[in-house]
C-alpha positions in Angstrom: 185.1 -0.8 147.6 182.8 0.9 145.0 179.7 -1.1 144.0 177.1 -0.5 141.4 174.0 1.3 142.7 170.8 -0.7 142.7 167.4 0.7 141.9 164.8 -1.5 143.7 161.9 -0.1 141.8 163.4 -1.0 138.4 165.0 -4.2 139.7 168.3 -3.5 138.0 171.7 -2.0 138.7 172.3 1.6 137.7 175.3 2.6 135.7 176.9 4.9 138.4 179.1 3.4 141.1 178.6 4.2 144.8 181.3 4.2 147.3 179.9 2.4 150.4 183.0 2.7 152.5 183.1 4.6 155.8 185.0 7.4 154.0 182.5 7.5 151.1 179.5 7.7 153.5 181.2 10.4 155.6 181.9 12.4 152.5 178.3 12.1 151.3 176.9 13.2 154.7 179.3 16.2 154.7 178.3 17.3 151.3 174.6 17.2 152.1 175.0 20.1 154.6 172.7 18.5 157.1 173.1 18.6 160.9 175.6 16.0 162.0 174.4 13.3 164.5 177.6 12.3 166.3 180.1 14.9 167.4 182.2 15.3 170.5 181.2 18.2 172.8 184.1 20.2 171.4 183.1 19.5 167.8 179.5 20.5 168.6 180.8 23.8 170.1 182.8 24.5 167.0 179.9 23.4 164.7 177.4 25.7 166.5 179.9 28.6 166.3 180.2 28.1 162.5 176.7 27.2 161.6 174.4 28.4 164.4 172.1 26.2 166.5 169.6 24.3 164.4 165.9 24.5 165.3 165.8 20.8 166.1 168.2 21.5 169.0 166.1 24.3 170.5 163.0 22.3 171.2 161.6 22.8 174.7 159.0 20.1 174.5 158.8 16.4 173.8 160.5 13.3 175.2 164.1 14.7 175.3 163.0 17.9 177.1 161.1 15.8 179.7 164.1 13.6 180.3 166.4 16.6 180.9 163.7 18.1 183.2 163.9 14.9 185.3 167.7 15.0 185.4 167.6 18.7 186.5 165.0 17.9 189.2 167.2 15.0 190.4 170.3 17.2 190.5 168.4 19.9 192.5 167.2 17.3 195.0 170.8 16.1 195.6 172.2 19.6 196.0 173.2 20.3 199.7 171.2 23.0 201.4 
């Protein structure tokens, strides 16, 4: 259900209406042309093919890279010799 947008700085409602439904939020995110946050593996594969891999997904340092390093080490240790 569309609601009036609220400007907290001015402390009043704005004249434009904002659609806060799931559909409205999804449409706003799609129109911003930003990297999505939640896709299935197949959707990610298609998104990468259409848009390329963003630099945020190529990081080789930081917390996430360390976690994947631990997973890889654990998998190597479990591999039969």
